[in-house]
C-alpha positions as CSV (number, residue, x, y, z in Angstrom):
1,M,-56.1,-38.7,-15.0
2,S,-56.4,-39.0,-11.3
3,T,-57.6,-35.9,-9.3
4,T,-57.0,-37.3,-5.7
5,N,-53.9,-35.3,-5.1
6,A,-54.0,-31.6,-6.0
7,D,-50.2,-31.3,-5.9
8,T,-49.5,-34.1,-8.4
9,D,-52.6,-34.0,-10.7
10,V,-52.6,-31.2,-13.3
11,T,-55.3,-30.6,-15.8
12,L,-54.2,-29.3,-19.1
13,R,-56.5,-26.5,-20.1
14,A,-56.1,-23.0,-21.4
15,W,-55.5,-20.3,-18.8
16,P,-58.1,-17.6,-19.1
17,A,-56.5,-14.7,-20.9
18,P,-57.6,-11.2,-21.6
19,N,-59.3,-10.4,-24.8
20,K,-56.2,-8.7,-26.1
21,E,-54.0,-11.8,-25.3
22,A,-56.6,-14.5,-26.2
23,L,-55.2,-17.0,-28.7
24,T,-57.0,-17.6,-32.0
25,M,-57.5,-21.0,-33.4
26,Q,-54.5,-20.7,-35.7
27,D,-52.2,-19.7,-32.9
28,L,-53.4,-22.6,-30.7
29,L,-52.7,-25.1,-33.6
30,A,-49.2,-23.6,-34.1
31,Q,-48.4,-24.1,-30.4
32,V,-49.7,-27.7,-30.4
33,S,-47.6,-28.6,-33.4
34,Q,-44.5,-27.0,-31.7
35,L,-45.2,-29.1,-28.6
36,A,-45.5,-32.2,-30.7
37,T,-42.2,-31.5,-32.4
38,E,-40.4,-31.0,-29.1
39,R,-41.9,-33.9,-27.2
40,G,-42.9,-36.3,-29.8
41,H,-46.4,-37.7,-29.6
42,L,-48.7,-36.1,-27.0
43,R,-49.8,-39.4,-25.7
44,D,-46.7,-39.7,-23.5
45,V,-47.1,-36.2,-22.0
46,T,-48.9,-36.4,-18.7
47,E,-49.1,-34.2,-15.7
48,Q,-46.9,-36.5,-13.6
49,S,-44.2,-36.7,-16.2
50,L,-44.1,-32.9,-16.5
51,Q,-43.9,-32.6,-12.7
52,H,-41.0,-35.0,-12.5
53,E,-39.1,-33.2,-15.3
54,I,-39.6,-29.9,-13.4
55,E,-38.2,-31.2,-10.2
56,A,-35.3,-33.0,-11.9
57,S,-34.4,-29.8,-13.7
58,K,-34.5,-27.8,-10.4
59,H,-32.3,-30.5,-8.7
60,D,-29.8,-30.6,-11.5
61,L,-29.6,-26.8,-11.6
62,G,-29.0,-26.7,-7.9
63,L,-26.3,-29.3,-8.0
64,I,-24.6,-27.7,-10.9
65,A,-24.8,-24.3,-9.2
66,D,-23.4,-25.8,-6.0
67,D,-20.7,-27.7,-7.8
68,S,-19.7,-24.6,-9.8
69,E,-19.6,-22.4,-6.6
70,Q,-17.6,-25.0,-4.8
71,Q,-15.2,-25.4,-7.7
72,D,-14.9,-21.5,-7.9
73,K,-14.0,-21.4,-4.3
74,D,-11.3,-24.1,-4.7
75,K,-9.7,-22.4,-7.7
76,P,-7.1,-19.6,-7.2
77,E,-8.0,-16.0,-8.0
78,E,-5.6,-15.7,-11.0
79,Q,-7.2,-18.8,-12.6
80,L,-10.7,-17.5,-12.0
81,M,-9.7,-14.2,-13.7
82,K,-8.3,-16.0,-16.6
83,E,-11.4,-18.1,-17.1
84,K,-13.6,-15.0,-16.8
85,L,-11.6,-13.3,-19.5
86,E,-11.9,-16.4,-21.8
87,E,-15.6,-16.5,-21.3
88,I,-15.9,-12.8,-22.2
89,H,-13.7,-13.3,-25.3
90,L,-15.9,-16.3,-26.4
91,A,-19.0,-14.3,-25.8
92,R,-17.6,-11.4,-27.9
93,I,-16.7,-13.8,-30.7
94,E,-20.2,-15.3,-30.5
95,M,-21.8,-11.8,-30.6
96,L,-19.7,-10.8,-33.6
97,K,-20.8,-14.0,-35.4
98,K,-24.4,-13.2,-34.7
99,L,-23.9,-9.6,-35.9
100,E,-22.3,-10.9,-39.1
101,F,-25.1,-13.4,-39.6
102,A,-27.7,-10.6,-39.0
103,A,-25.9,-8.3,-41.4
104,F,-25.7,-11.1,-44.0
105,H,-29.5,-11.7,-43.9
106,A,-30.3,-8.0,-43.8
107,G,-28.1,-7.5,-46.9
108,N,-29.8,-10.3,-48.7
109,A,-33.2,-8.8,-47.8
110,M,-32.1,-5.5,-49.1
111,N,-30.7,-7.1,-52.3
112,L,-34.0,-8.8,-52.8
113,V,-36.0,-5.7,-52.5
114,N,-33.7,-3.7,-54.8
115,L,-33.8,-6.5,-57.3
116,C,-37.5,-6.4,-57.3
117,L,-37.5,-2.6,-57.7
118,S,-35.0,-2.9,-60.6
119,R,-37.8,-3.7,-63.0
120,D,-38.6,0.0,-63.0
121,P,-36.2,1.6,-65.5
122,T,-36.5,5.0,-63.8
123,K,-34.8,3.8,-60.6
124,N,-31.0,3.6,-60.3
125,L,-30.3,1.1,-57.5
126,E,-26.7,0.0,-58.4
127,S,-25.2,1.6,-55.4
128,A,-27.8,-0.1,-53.1
129,Y,-26.5,-3.7,-53.6
130,T,-24.1,-5.4,-51.3
131,P,-20.5,-5.9,-52.7
132,M,-20.9,-9.7,-52.7
133,F,-24.2,-9.5,-54.6
134,K,-22.6,-7.2,-57.2
135,G,-20.1,-10.0,-58.0
136,F,-22.9,-12.3,-59.2
137,N,-23.7,-10.0,-62.1
138,I,-27.4,-10.6,-62.0
139,P,-29.2,-8.6,-64.7
140,R,-31.8,-5.9,-63.9
141,G,-35.4,-7.0,-63.7
142,S,-34.6,-10.7,-63.5
143,F,-36.6,-11.1,-60.3
144,G,-40.2,-10.0,-59.8
145,V,-43.0,-10.2,-57.3
146,D,-46.4,-11.4,-58.0
147,K,-49.3,-11.1,-55.5
148,G,-50.6,-14.5,-56.7
149,I,-54.1,-15.5,-57.5
150,S,-56.8,-13.6,-55.7
151,L,-59.8,-15.1,-54.0
152,E,-62.1,-14.0,-56.8
153,E,-60.0,-15.7,-59.5
154,S,-59.6,-18.9,-57.5
155,G,-62.2,-21.5,-58.3
156,R,-62.1,-23.3,-55.0
157,A,-65.3,-23.4,-53.0
158,E,-63.4,-22.5,-49.8
159,D,-61.9,-19.4,-51.4
160,I,-65.3,-18.3,-52.8
161,T,-66.9,-18.7,-49.4
162,L,-64.1,-16.8,-47.7
163,H,-64.4,-14.0,-50.4
164,E,-68.1,-13.7,-49.8
165,D,-67.5,-13.5,-46.0
166,L,-64.9,-10.8,-46.5
167,Q,-67.3,-8.9,-48.8
168,K,-70.1,-9.0,-46.2
169,R,-67.7,-8.0,-43.4
170,H,-66.5,-5.1,-45.6
171,E,-70.0,-3.9,-46.2
172,V,-70.8,-4.1,-42.5
173,V,-67.6,-2.2,-41.8
174,V,-68.5,0.4,-44.4
175,K,-72.0,0.9,-43.0
176,G,-70.6,1.1,-39.4
177,S,-68.0,3.7,-40.5
178,K,-70.7,5.7,-42.3
179,M,-73.0,5.6,-39.3
180,E,-70.1,6.6,-37.0
181,A,-69.2,9.5,-39.4
182,L,-72.8,10.6,-39.5
183,D,-73.0,10.5,-35.7
184,W,-69.8,12.5,-35.4
185,S,-71.1,15.1,-38.0
186,T,-74.4,15.4,-36.1
187,N,-72.7,15.9,-32.8
188,S,-70.3,18.4,-34.3
189,L,-73.2,20.4,-35.9
190,L,-75.2,20.3,-32.6
191,K,-72.1,21.5,-30.7
192,A,-71.4,24.2,-33.3
193,A,-75.0,25.3,-33.1
194,T,-74.9,25.5,-29.4
195,E,-71.6,27.5,-29.5
196,L,-73.1,29.8,-32.1
197,E,-76.2,30.4,-30.0
198,K,-74.0,31.1,-27.0
199,E,-71.8,33.5,-29.0
200,V,-74.9,35.2,-30.5
201,R,-76.4,35.6,-27.0
202,K,-73.0,37.0,-25.7
203,E,-72.7,39.4,-28.6
204,T,-76.3,40.6,-28.3
205,K,-75.9,41.3,-24.6
206,Y,-72.6,43.1,-25.2
207,W,-73.9,45.3,-28.0
208,E,-77.1,46.1,-26.0
209,E,-74.9,47.5,-23.2
210,I,-72.7,49.3,-25.8
211,L,-75.9,50.9,-27.2
212,S,-77.1,51.8,-23.8
213,I,-73.8,53.5,-22.9
214,S,-73.8,55.4,-26.2
215,G,-77.5,56.4,-25.7
216,K,-76.6,58.0,-22.4
217,G,-74.2,60.4,-24.3
218,W,-70.9,58.8,-23.5
219,S,-68.3,59.0,-26.2
220,L,-67.2,55.6,-27.7
221,Q,-64.2,54.9,-30.0
222,R,-62.6,51.9,-31.4
223,T,-59.6,50.5,-29.5
224,R,-56.2,50.4,-31.1
225,G,-55.7,47.1,-32.9
226,N,-59.5,46.4,-32.8
227,T,-59.2,43.7,-30.1
228,R,-61.9,41.0,-30.3
229,N,-62.8,41.0,-26.6
230,A,-62.7,44.8,-26.3
231,P,-63.5,46.4,-29.7
232,Y,-64.7,49.6,-28.1
233,A,-63.5,52.0,-25.4
234,V,-65.4,54.6,-23.5
235,H,-64.0,58.2,-23.2
236,Y,-65.4,59.4,-19.9
237,G,-63.1,62.4,-19.3
238,L,-63.7,66.0,-20.3
239,P,-62.1,67.0,-23.7
240,E,-60.7,70.2,-22.3
241,A,-59.3,68.7,-19.1
242,N,-55.7,69.1,-18.0
243,S,-53.2,67.1,-20.1
244,R,-52.2,65.2,-17.0
245,F,-55.7,63.7,-16.8
246,K,-56.5,63.2,-20.5
247,S,-54.5,60.0,-20.7
248,R,-56.6,58.5,-17.8
249,A,-60.0,59.3,-19.4
250,L,-60.2,56.2,-21.7
251,A,-61.2,52.7,-20.6
252,P,-61.7,49.6,-22.9
253,L,-65.1,47.9,-22.6
254,R,-64.2,44.2,-22.3
255,M,-66.6,41.3,-22.7
256,N,-66.9,38.6,-20.0
257,K,-67.9,35.0,-20.5
258,N,-71.6,35.9,-20.3
259,G,-71.4,38.7,-22.7
260,G,-71.5,41.5,-20.1
261,I,-69.0,44.3,-20.0
262,I,-66.1,43.8,-17.6
263,L,-65.0,46.9,-15.8
264,D,-61.6,48.1,-16.6
265,P,-59.1,48.4,-13.7
266,N,-59.2,52.2,-14.1
267,L,-62.9,52.1,-13.4
268,R,-62.5,49.8,-10.4
269,L,-60.4,52.3,-8.5
270,K,-61.9,54.0,-5.5
271,P,-63.7,57.1,-6.7
272,K,-62.5,60.4,-5.2
273,T,-64.5,63.4,-4.1
274,L,-63.8,67.0,-3.0
275,R,-64.4,67.8,0.7
276,V,-64.7,71.3,2.0
277,R,-64.7,72.0,5.7
278,I,-65.1,75.2,7.7
279,M,-63.0,75.6,10.9
280,E,-63.5,78.3,13.4
281,N,-61.4,78.5,16.6
282,E,-59.9,75.0,15.8
283,Q,-63.4,73.5,15.6
284,I,-65.1,72.1,12.5
285,V,-68.4,74.0,12.1
286,G,-69.3,73.0,8.5
287,T,-68.7,70.1,6.1
288,S,-69.7,69.6,2.5
289,H,-71.7,66.5,1.4
290,L,-71.5,64.3,-1.6
291,P,-72.6,65.8,-4.9
292,A,-76.0,64.7,-6.2
293,Q,-76.1,61.9,-8.8
294,E,-78.7,60.2,-11.0
295,E,-80.5,57.2,-9.6
296,L,-78.6,54.3,-11.2
297,N,-77.9,50.7,-10.1
298,K,-74.7,50.5,-8.2
299,H,-73.6,47.5,-10.3
300,D,-74.5,49.1,-13.6
301,I,-71.7,49.9,-16.0
302,E,-73.1,53.4,-16.5
303,H,-73.0,54.1,-12.8
304,S,-69.3,53.0,-12.7
305,I,-68.5,55.2,-15.7
306,Q,-70.2,58.2,-14.2
307,L,-68.4,57.7,-10.9
308,S,-65.1,57.5,-12.7
309,R,-65.9,60.7,-14.6
310,D,-66.8,62.5,-11.5
311,S,-63.7,61.2,-9.6
312,L,-61.4,62.3,-12.4
313,F,-63.0,65.8,-12.4
314,E,-62.6,66.0,-8.6
315,E,-59.0,65.0,-8.8
316,E,-58.3,67.5,-11.6
317,L,-60.0,70.2,-9.5
318,F,-57.9,69.5,-6.4
319,Y,-54.7,69.3,-8.6
320,E,-55.4,72.7,-10.1
321,M,-56.0,74.2,-6.7
322,S,-52.8,72.6,-5.4
323,M,-50.8,74.2,-8.2
324,E,-52.5,77.5,-7.6
325,T,-51.4,77.6,-3.9
326,R,-47.8,78.3,-4.9
327,Q,-48.9,81.8,-6.1
328,L,-51.1,82.5,-3.0
329,L,-48.7,82.0,-0.1
330,G,-48.9,85.7,0.7
331,Y,-52.7,85.5,1.1
332,G,-52.6,82.9,3.8
333,V,-53.0,79.9,1.5
334,E,-51.0,76.7,2.4
335,L,-50.8,73.1,1.3
336,R,-50.1,70.8,4.3
337,D,-50.6,67.1,4.5
338,S,-52.5,67.0,1.2
339,T,-55.0,69.6,2.6
340,I,-55.3,73.2,1.4
341,H,-55.6,75.7,4.2
342,I,-57.2,79.0,3.4
343,A,-57.4,81.8,6.0
344,T,-60.6,83.9,5.4
345,P,-62.2,86.8,7.2
346,T,-65.1,86.0,9.5
347,V,-68.5,87.5,9.7
348,I,-68.7,91.2,10.9
349,G,-68.8,91.5,14.6
350,Q,-67.3,88.0,15.4
351,A,-63.9,87.9,16.9
352,S,-62.9,84.4,15.6
353,Q,-60.4,82.8,13.3
354,R,-61.9,81.0,10.3
355,K,-60.2,78.7,7.9
356,I,-61.4,76.7,4.9
357,L,-59.9,73.2,4.6
358,I,-60.1,71.5,1.2
359,D,-58.9,68.0,0.5
360,C,-59.7,65.1,-1.9
361,I,-60.8,61.8,-0.2
362,D,-62.2,58.5,-1.2
363,R,-65.9,58.7,-2.0
364,D,-66.7,55.7,0.2
365,D,-65.2,57.4,3.3
366,Q,-67.5,59.2,5.7
367,L,-67.5,62.9,5.1
368,G,-68.3,63.7,8.7
369,L,-71.4,65.6,7.9
370,Q,-73.2,66.6,11.1
371,P,-76.8,68.0,10.8
372,N,-76.2,70.5,13.6
373,Q,-73.2,72.1,12.2
374,P,-74.1,75.8,11.4
375,Q,-71.8,76.3,8.5
376,N,-72.7,73.2,6.4
377,W,-74.4,75.5,3.8
378,L,-71.2,77.6,3.4
379,A,-69.0,74.5,2.9
380,Q,-71.4,73.1,0.3
381,N,-71.7,76.4,-1.5
382,I,-67.9,76.7,-1.7
383,A,-67.6,73.1,-3.1
384,E,-70.2,73.8,-5.7
385,V,-68.7,77.1,-6.7
386,L,-65.3,75.5,-7.2
387,R,-66.8,72.8,-9.4
388,L,-68.7,75.4,-11.5
389,L,-65.5,77.5,-12.0
390,L,-63.5,74.5,-13.3
391,A,-66.4,73.5,-15.6
392,H,-66.6,77.1,-16.8
393,E,-62.8,77.1,-17.5
394,H,-63.2,73.9,-19.6
395,R,-65.9,75.6,-21.8
396,M,-63.9,78.7,-22.1
397,R,-60.9,76.7,-23.3
398,L,-63.1,75.2,-26.0
399,Y,-64.4,78.7,-26.9
400,R,-60.8,80.1,-27.2
401,R,-59.7,77.2,-29.4
402,S,-62.6,77.8,-31.7
403,Q,-61.7,81.4,-32.3
404,V,-59.2,82.8,-34.8
405,P,-55.7,82.2,-33.3
406,P,-53.6,85.1,-32.3
407,P,-50.5,86.0,-34.4
408,M,-47.6,83.7,-34.1
409,V,-44.7,84.8,-32.0
410,D,-41.2,83.4,-31.3
411,H,-41.8,82.4,-27.8
412,G,-44.7,80.2,-26.9
413,R,-47.7,81.6,-25.0
414,Q,-48.0,80.2,-21.6
415,Q,-51.5,79.0,-20.7
416,S,-52.6,80.5,-17.4
417,S,-54.0,78.2,-14.7
418,P,-57.7,78.5,-13.9
419,R,-58.7,81.1,-11.3
420,L,-60.2,78.9,-8.7
421,L,-58.7,79.8,-5.3
422,R,-58.1,83.3,-6.5
423,T,-61.7,83.8,-7.3
424,L,-62.7,82.3,-4.0
425,L,-60.3,84.6,-2.1
426,A,-61.4,87.6,-4.1
427,M,-65.0,86.9,-3.3
428,F,-64.4,86.5,0.4
429,S,-62.1,89.6,0.5
430,H,-64.6,91.7,-1.5
431,L,-67.6,90.7,0.6
432,D,-65.6,91.4,3.8
433,A,-64.4,94.8,2.6
434,V,-67.7,95.8,1.2
435,D,-69.8,94.6,4.0
436,S,-67.6,96.2,6.7
437,L,-67.5,99.5,4.8
438,H,-71.2,99.5,4.1
439,A,-72.0,98.6,7.7
440,Y,-70.0,101.6,8.8
441,I,-71.6,103.9,6.2
442,H,-75.1,102.9,7.2
443,A,-74.3,103.3,10.8
444,A,-72.8,106.8,10.2
445,V,-75.8,107.8,8.0
446,K,-78.2,106.6,10.6
447,T,-76.4,108.7,13.2
448,L,-76.4,111.8,11.0
449,N,-80.1,111.3,10.3
450,S,-80.8,111.1,14.1
451,A,-78.9,114.4,14.5
452,G,-81.3,116.1,12.0
453,L,-79.1,115.9,8.9
454,D,-80.9,114.8,5.8
455,V,-78.2,112.4,4.6
456,A,-79.0,109.4,2.3
457,V,-77.0,106.4,1.2
458,E,-77.2,104.1,-1.9
459,A,-74.9,101.1,-2.0
460,S,-74.4,97.9,-4.0
461,R,-72.2,95.0,-3.1
462,E,-71.2,94.4,-6.8
463,S,-72.1,96.8,-9.5
464,L,-71.9,94.2,-12.3
465,W,-74.3,91.9,-10.5
466,V,-77.0,94.6,-10.4
467,K,-77.1,95.0,-14.2
468,L,-76.1,91.4,-15.0
469,T,-79.5,90.5,-16.5
470,D,-79.5,93.5,-18.8
471,N,-75.9,92.8,-19.9
472,I,-76.8,89.2,-20.8
473,K,-79.9,90.3,-22.8
474,N,-77.9,93.0,-24.7
475,S,-74.8,90.9,-25.2
476,E,-73.7,90.5,-28.8
477,N,-71.5,87.5,-28.1
478,T,-73.9,84.6,-28.8
479,D,-71.2,82.0,-28.8
480,I,-71.0,82.1,-25.0
481,S,-74.0,80.8,-23.0
482,A,-75.7,82.8,-20.3
483,T,-74.3,80.5,-17.6
484,D,-70.8,81.1,-18.8
485,Q,-71.4,84.9,-19.0
486,I,-72.6,84.8,-15.3
487,L,-69.5,82.8,-14.3
488,Q,-67.3,85.1,-16.3
489,A,-68.4,88.0,-14.0
490,F,-67.1,86.1,-11.0
491,V,-63.6,85.5,-12.6
492,K,-63.2,89.3,-13.3
493,A,-62.5,92.0,-10.8
494,F,-65.3,92.8,-8.3
495,D,-66.6,96.4,-8.2
496,A,-68.9,97.8,-5.5
497,T,-70.1,101.4,-5.1
498,A,-71.6,103.4,-2.3
499,S,-72.9,106.9,-2.5
500,I,-73.5,109.2,0.4
501,T,-75.8,112.1,-0.5
502,L,-75.2,115.3,1.4
503,P,-77.6,118.3,1.4
504,L,-75.7,121.4,0.5
505,S,-76.9,125.0,0.5
506,G,-80.5,124.2,0.9
507,V,-81.9,122.3,-2.1
508,Q,-78.5,121.5,-3.8
509,Q,-77.2,118.0,-3.1
510,E,-73.8,116.4,-3.7
511,S,-72.5,112.9,-3.1
512,I,-69.4,111.3,-1.7
513,V,-68.8,108.2,-3.9
514,I,-66.8,105.3,-2.5
515,A,-65.8,102.6,-5.1
516,T,-64.4,99.3,-3.9
517,R,-62.5,97.1,-6.3
518,T,-61.2,93.6,-5.5
519,Y,-58.9,91.5,-7.6
520,I,-56.2,88.9,-6.7
521,G,-53.7,90.0,-9.3
522,Q,-52.3,93.1,-11.0
523,P,-52.7,95.9,-10.2
524,V,-54.8,95.6,-7.0
525,F,-53.7,92.4,-5.3
526,G,-56.6,92.6,-2.9
527,S,-59.3,95.1,-2.1
528,E,-58.9,98.8,-2.7
529,H,-61.3,101.7,-1.9
530,K,-61.4,104.8,-4.0
531,L,-63.1,107.8,-2.5
532,T,-64.3,110.7,-4.7
533,L,-65.2,114.0,-3.0
534,P,-67.8,116.5,-4.4
535,P,-66.7,120.0,-5.4
536,S,-68.1,121.6,-2.2
537,L,-65.9,119.4,0.0
538,A,-63.0,120.1,-2.2
539,K,-63.5,123.8,-1.4
540,V,-63.7,123.0,2.3
541,L,-60.4,121.2,2.0
542,T,-59.1,124.2,0.1
543,L,-57.9,121.9,-2.8
544,E,-56.6,123.5,-5.9
545,P,-58.6,122.9,-9.1
546,D,-55.8,120.9,-10.6
547,Q,-55.5,118.7,-7.5
548,P,-57.3,115.3,-7.7
549,R,-60.4,114.8,-5.7
550,Q,-59.9,111.0,-5.5
551,F,-58.2,109.2,-2.6
552,K,-57.2,105.5,-2.5
553,F,-57.1,103.3,0.6
554,S,-55.9,99.8,0.8
555,S,-57.8,98.9,3.9
556,T,-61.4,99.4,5.1
557,R,-60.2,100.8,8.4
558,D,-58.3,103.7,6.6
559,A,-61.3,104.4,4.4
560,A,-63.6,104.5,7.4
561,S,-61.3,106.7,9.4
562,Y,-61.0,109.2,6.5
563,L,-64.8,109.2,6.1
564,D,-65.2,110.0,9.8
565,W,-63.0,113.0,9.4
566,I,-64.5,114.2,6.1
567,L,-68.1,113.9,7.4
568,A,-67.2,115.6,10.6
569,L,-65.6,118.3,8.5
570,Y,-68.7,118.6,6.4
571,V,-70.9,119.0,9.5
572,A,-68.7,121.7,11.0
573,H,-67.6,123.7,7.9
574,D,-70.6,123.3,5.7
575,F,-73.7,122.4,7.6
576,L,-73.2,124.5,10.7
577,A,-71.4,127.2,8.7
578,N,-74.4,127.7,6.5
579,E,-76.7,127.7,9.5
580,Y,-74.7,130.5,11.2
581,S,-73.5,132.3,8.1
582,G,-72.0,135.7,8.9
583,R,-71.4,134.7,12.5
584,S,-69.1,131.7,12.0
585,S,-65.5,131.4,11.0
586,K,-63.0,128.6,10.7
587,R,-59.4,128.9,11.7
588,S,-58.1,125.4,11.0
589,E,-58.7,122.4,8.7
590,D,-60.1,120.5,11.7
591,P,-63.8,120.0,12.1
592,R,-64.1,123.0,14.4
593,L,-66.3,126.1,13.9
594,I,-66.2,129.4,15.8
595,I,-69.5,131.1,16.3
596,L,-69.8,134.7,17.4
597,S,-72.5,135.9,19.7
598,K,-73.3,138.9,21.9
599,G,-71.5,139.0,25.2
600,S,-72.9,140.0,28.6
601,G,-71.5,143.5,28.4
602,K,-72.3,146.3,26.0
603,G,-70.4,145.9,22.7
604,R,-68.7,142.7,23.8
605,V,-68.6,139.7,21.5
606,K,-68.5,136.2,22.7
607,E,-66.7,133.4,20.7
608,D,-67.9,129.8,21.1
609,E,-66.1,127.0,19.4
610,I,-68.1,124.0,18.3
611,V,-66.1,120.8,17.9
612,I,-67.5,117.9,15.8
613,E,-66.2,114.3,16.2
614,L,-67.4,111.3,14.3
615,D,-66.0,107.9,15.3
616,K,-67.3,104.4,14.7
617,G,-70.8,105.6,13.9
618,E,-71.2,108.0,16.8
619,L,-71.5,111.7,16.4
620,K,-70.3,113.9,19.2
621,A,-70.6,117.7,19.4
622,K,-69.1,119.8,22.2
623,I,-68.9,123.5,22.9
624,T,-65.8,125.0,24.4
625,S,-64.9,128.5,25.7
626,N,-61.8,130.5,25.3
627,A,-61.4,129.8,21.6
628,Q,-58.4,132.1,21.4
629,S,-56.5,130.4,24.2
630,D,-54.6,127.1,23.9
631,T,-56.6,125.4,26.7
632,E,-60.0,124.1,26.1
633,A,-62.8,124.3,28.6
634,I,-65.6,122.0,27.6
635,R,-68.9,123.6,28.6
636,D,-71.3,121.0,27.3
637,S,-71.4,118.0,24.9
638,H,-73.9,115.6,23.3
639,T,-73.5,112.3,21.5
640,W,-75.8,110.8,18.8
641,N,-75.6,107.0,18.2
642,G,-78.5,106.6,15.9
643,A,-81.2,106.3,18.5
644,Q,-84.5,108.0,17.8
645,A,-86.2,110.8,19.9
646,Q,-83.0,112.8,20.3
647,P,-82.6,116.6,19.8
648,S,-81.2,117.7,16.4
649,L,-77.7,119.1,16.1
650,K,-79.2,122.5,15.2
651,D,-81.3,122.7,18.3
652,K,-78.5,121.5,20.5
653,V,-76.1,124.1,19.2
654,K,-78.8,126.8,19.4
655,S,-79.4,125.9,23.0
656,W,-75.7,126.3,23.7
657,I,-75.2,129.6,22.0
658,G,-78.5,131.2,22.8
């Protein structure tokens, strides 16, 4: 064929097709035979003839379409509608015929299959035939299917060659399938081994950390349900803690993708710590610092567990103190803005207002510790004492639970709250009362000694603390440790004693005993001083034998005032009276003594009155005339304030009387 004109010359060759759509040799032969049947011999089929047919068909279709459109425009609308309905009716009839034809052939195919299956006597297929087929009365099993002669049974050379090729292809396919299965098995085994190694590494790391946590003394227990990624949980709380905090003391130990332990959300919370501040005159003069901890890696699970345990302990401590403030409102304890305010007495001799502020803050926050604050030591000691008291309460709860329970009663026994703030208040109140009283007693004794009176004093701030070591050694209760026995002494009432030894009648000595007891609770509700007089002073006061010689005072000022009066009374009615025995007389219960002496005239007697005053550690003696009159005329006086190199009281009185 000519190739001069690309528009008219067409080369008949196969269009390149994808591998999936490529025609096999048999498909190509079928299409060639179909083309020969439609066109006749292929000799008359040329590119030009095919092009002419295509153009002619396009022209005819265009003319027909134009003629049909023109005819449709010329026809009226009713006729067009009628023709459309006729066309639809004819199409419907044709469609029904095709459906009937398809149903006929489908029924024949079904009858053929059922007839073939009717050779099996166990199958009942009478209801599966079409009605028309049933009218033929064809017996069962009269039609069968045979697969024909196989390639092995055929004796033709082509069939034998084809069979051998199929056998070789089958063997190749079997080998390929086996190789593919072996490769898949090998890959699966390698993948399983890798996964197993990874899981073993994860499990090893997880259990190593579990053993490390258990080796540090933390309590572990299985989780509820035995979860795979968290089989164990750590109990980091204290067993005798408040029930409000027991539920928060358990955290599951989860495994991450690398085998390490994932921190539970409870352990990721910001840890809390107790902060104690000392405020004087609206200025912070002391702040506690963070409690000491072991040197651990900040990212270590043990460090996180320890922080959580400490945080839970600090929160429980602040909670118990917050509940305790409700019972201590009368002692100057308030809870404002999540901060406990405690009004405490200051150091002796300082006119300032001191408060203790206690709150619970995040551990990461700055505590505001200043190195130059003078009361940092006091704030830190208070914080440590509160922690020790709560830990002691936990151990005592365990001790009480291990003892034989008390008899059962109808009403439940209410568990008392731990004495934390009450112990702190009792300690401050006791030290303030004892120190102020003892400071007065030492000042008064020093003054009396400077006046020539051989007076001695013996005092202790807490009588139980003095013999605490001996009590622990001789204790029969071995179930309580020595530490708890020491702390138990702080929870009980504080007792202090002071003894003032007075020389009486030469060698004989007697003592004034002042016992101070402090307890925030019944029956004292604070500090109380009990003063016991010796028998000689009881005679001076003209007390009856059946009258008590003990006097109680609720404040240090009252006790000191009474001691001023009783010591002045002792100096006047006992010390000076013994010195001038036979010449002295007392006419009142006041510390006054009348001493008789010779007057200027013959047979005349002179009366001099010695007045003794003791106030705030100063001893004052004065001599007055006209003892019998109501008006006093002070002739001379002298004051002793504890300074050395002063004349004694005896010499001074002797110089006055002559």
